[in-house]
C-alpha positions as CSV (number, residue, x, y, z in Angstrom):
1,M,110.9,90.6,78.4
2,T,113.1,87.5,78.4
3,E,112.8,84.7,80.9
4,D,116.2,85.7,82.2
5,E,115.0,89.2,82.9
6,L,111.9,87.8,84.6
7,N,114.1,85.5,86.7
8,E,116.3,88.4,87.7
9,I,113.2,90.4,88.9
10,E,112.0,87.3,90.7
11,H,115.4,86.8,92.4
12,R,115.4,90.4,93.7
13,L,111.8,89.9,94.9
14,N,112.8,86.7,96.8
15,Q,115.7,88.4,98.4
16,A,113.6,91.3,99.7
17,T,112.0,91.2,103.2
18,Q,108.9,89.0,103.4
19,G,105.6,90.5,102.6
20,P,103.0,91.8,102.8
21,W,104.2,95.4,103.1
22,K,101.9,98.2,104.1
23,A,102.6,101.9,104.1
24,Y,101.7,103.7,107.3
25,I,101.6,107.4,106.7
26,E,101.7,109.9,109.6
27,D,98.3,111.8,109.9
28,R,96.7,109.4,107.4
29,D,97.1,106.0,109.1
30,H,98.4,107.0,112.5
31,E,98.8,110.1,114.6
32,S,102.3,110.1,116.0
33,G,105.8,109.2,114.9
34,S,106.9,109.1,111.3
35,S,105.8,107.4,108.1
36,F,107.1,103.9,107.5
37,I,106.5,100.7,105.7
38,M,105.5,97.7,107.9
39,T,106.8,94.4,106.6
40,G,105.8,90.8,107.1
41,P,102.6,89.2,108.2
42,E,101.0,90.2,111.5
43,N,102.4,87.3,113.4
44,Q,105.9,87.6,112.0
45,R,106.6,91.2,111.5
46,G,109.9,92.2,110.0
47,E,111.8,95.4,110.4
48,D,110.0,98.6,109.5
49,I,111.3,100.5,106.5
50,G,111.7,104.2,106.7
51,L,112.3,106.4,103.7
52,Y,114.0,109.8,103.7
53,G,112.5,112.4,101.3
54,A,109.8,110.1,100.0
55,T,106.3,111.4,99.2
56,I,103.1,109.7,100.3
57,A,102.8,108.3,96.7
58,D,106.4,106.9,97.0
59,Y,105.5,105.1,100.2
60,D,102.3,103.6,98.7
61,F,104.1,102.6,95.5
62,I,107.0,100.9,97.2
63,A,104.9,99.1,99.8
64,N,102.4,97.9,97.2
65,A,105.2,96.8,94.8
66,R,105.9,93.9,97.2
67,Q,102.5,92.5,96.4
68,D,102.2,93.8,92.8
69,I,105.4,92.4,91.4
70,P,104.6,88.7,92.1
71,R,101.2,89.2,90.4
72,L,102.7,90.9,87.4
73,L,105.4,88.2,87.0
74,K,102.7,85.5,87.1
75,A,100.5,87.4,84.5
76,I,103.5,87.9,82.2
77,R,104.5,84.3,82.3
78,E,100.9,83.1,81.7
79,L,100.6,85.4,78.7
80,K,104.0,84.2,77.3
81,A,102.8,80.6,77.7
82,K,99.8,81.2,75.4
């Protein structure tokens, strides 16, 4: 990946709602309501994200991407620097 591509990914990341994000799945993580992704730190929660037609795996993937992508960008840049 080029540095421009990495910068584009980082820009999209920085425009997204603040993390961390956590998937809350009905009947797995709570008992009533629908599944959603909770955004932001405990003391500064953002808007919840609801997905239509998403599987449990989709919720988990999308929620974890908010934390995974910064780590992947860092690892890629460290490897490229070597």
